[in-house]
C-alpha positions as CSV (number, residue, x, y, z in Angstrom):
1,X,21.7,-1.2,9.9
2,X,22.5,-4.1,10.3
3,X,21.3,-5.3,6.7
4,X,23.9,-2.4,4.9
5,X,26.7,-3.7,7.1
6,X,25.9,-7.4,7.3
7,X,28.7,-9.1,5.4
8,X,26.5,-11.4,2.8
9,X,23.3,-10.9,0.7
10,X,20.2,-11.5,3.6
11,X,17.3,-10.2,3.0
12,X,15.9,-7.0,4.8
13,X,12.8,-6.1,5.8
14,X,12.3,-1.7,6.6
15,X,9.0,-1.9,7.8
16,X,7.3,1.4,8.6
17,X,10.9,2.6,9.3
18,X,12.1,6.2,8.9
19,X,15.6,6.7,6.9
20,X,17.4,7.6,10.4
21,X,15.7,8.0,13.5
22,X,16.4,12.1,13.6
23,X,12.9,12.0,11.5
24,X,10.9,10.2,14.1
25,X,12.2,12.5,17.1
26,X,13.2,15.7,15.7
27,X,10.6,16.0,12.9
28,X,7.2,13.9,13.3
29,X,4.9,13.4,16.0
30,X,7.5,12.2,19.1
31,X,9.2,15.7,18.9
32,X,6.0,16.6,20.7
33,X,6.7,13.7,23.6
34,X,10.3,14.1,23.9
35,X,11.0,15.3,27.7
36,X,13.2,18.2,25.7
37,X,13.6,20.1,29.5
38,X,14.4,17.3,31.1
39,X,17.3,16.3,28.3
40,X,18.2,20.1,28.6
41,X,19.1,19.6,32.5
42,X,20.9,16.0,31.8
43,X,23.4,18.1,29.2
44,X,23.6,21.3,30.4
45,X,21.3,23.6,31.7
46,X,23.1,26.7,29.6
47,X,22.0,25.1,26.4
48,X,19.0,26.7,24.8
49,X,16.0,24.0,23.8
50,X,16.9,24.5,20.5
51,X,20.3,23.5,21.1
52,X,19.2,20.6,22.6
53,X,17.1,20.2,19.7
54,X,20.4,20.4,17.4
55,X,22.1,18.0,19.9
56,X,20.0,15.6,19.9
57,X,19.4,15.9,15.8
58,X,23.2,15.5,15.3
59,X,23.6,12.7,17.5
60,X,20.4,10.5,16.2
61,X,21.9,11.4,12.5
62,X,24.6,8.6,12.8
63,X,21.1,6.5,12.5
64,X,21.0,7.6,8.7
65,X,21.0,4.2,6.9
66,X,21.8,6.9,3.7
67,X,24.8,6.9,5.1
68,X,26.0,3.6,5.6
69,X,26.7,1.1,2.4
70,X,24.6,0.2,0.0
71,X,23.4,-3.9,1.0
72,X,24.9,-6.8,-0.9
73,X,21.2,-7.6,-2.4
74,X,19.5,-4.5,-2.2
75,X,16.6,-6.8,-4.3
76,X,15.8,-8.3,-1.4
77,X,14.8,-5.1,0.7
78,X,11.3,-4.7,0.5
79,X,10.3,-1.7,2.6
80,X,6.0,-1.8,3.9
81,X,5.3,2.4,4.6
82,X,2.1,3.3,5.6
83,X,0.0,6.3,3.4
84,X,-1.2,8.3,6.6
85,X,1.9,7.9,9.2
86,X,2.4,10.3,11.4
87,X,5.5,9.1,12.4
88,X,7.1,8.4,9.6
89,X,6.9,10.9,6.4
90,X,6.7,9.8,3.1
91,X,10.1,11.4,1.8
92,X,12.0,9.8,4.6
93,X,10.7,6.3,2.8
94,X,11.4,7.6,-0.5
95,X,15.3,8.5,1.1
96,X,15.6,4.8,1.9
97,X,14.7,3.4,-1.6
98,X,17.3,5.8,-3.2
99,X,19.8,5.0,-1.0
100,X,19.1,1.3,-1.5
101,X,19.2,0.9,-5.7
102,X,16.7,-1.9,-6.7
103,X,14.8,-2.6,-3.6
104,X,11.0,-2.0,-4.0
105,X,8.4,0.1,-1.5
106,X,4.7,-0.9,-1.1
107,X,2.1,1.4,0.5
108,X,-0.3,0.1,2.5
109,X,-3.3,2.7,3.7
110,X,-3.4,4.1,6.9
111,X,-1.6,5.0,10.2
112,X,1.7,4.0,11.5
113,X,-0.2,1.8,13.9
114,X,-3.5,0.5,12.4
115,X,-1.3,0.0,9.4
116,X,0.1,-3.6,10.8
117,X,-3.8,-4.2,12.4
118,X,-5.4,-3.9,9.0
119,X,-2.5,-5.5,6.3
120,X,-0.9,-7.5,8.8
121,X,-0.7,-10.1,5.7
122,X,1.1,-7.3,3.3
123,X,3.9,-7.1,5.8
124,X,4.1,-11.1,6.2
125,X,4.0,-11.4,2.0
126,X,7.1,-8.9,1.8
127,X,8.6,-10.9,4.1
128,X,8.0,-14.7,1.9
129,X,8.9,-12.3,-1.1
130,X,12.4,-10.7,0.3
131,X,13.5,-14.4,1.1
132,X,12.4,-16.1,-2.5
133,X,14.7,-12.7,-4.1
134,X,17.3,-13.5,-1.5
135,X,17.0,-17.5,-2.5
136,X,16.9,-16.7,-6.3
137,X,19.9,-15.0,-6.4
138,X,21.7,-17.5,-4.4
139,X,20.8,-19.8,-7.0
140,X,21.7,-18.5,-9.7
141,X,25.4,-17.7,-8.5
């Protein structure tokens, strides 16, 4: 979100990130760890569990980066995603890429946590490459 709203071109690195918090908390494995009953009590005991989940979906939809402006330099956006991520499904990563034409997705094998441990170099390489793309664009302007 910050990359979309920044006034100047910046390199942006969504690592293991969904297009919206809705995906992680309402669709992914975290939906099973959310204290829905406690949230229902905080909101209104008259609400059904389904209504509470829909309310949360609505609130979290405000984080949907596909609704934000396209970044000033989407070529300096490199997403790194995991092939077996239980938190962030592939379709969500691809939605970010579609919303930011020119961005790149790099896939690493593993889950949400194991990919950071096993592919640390890929994340560092993405940062270096994105910063270099930003520098190159600045040098040509």
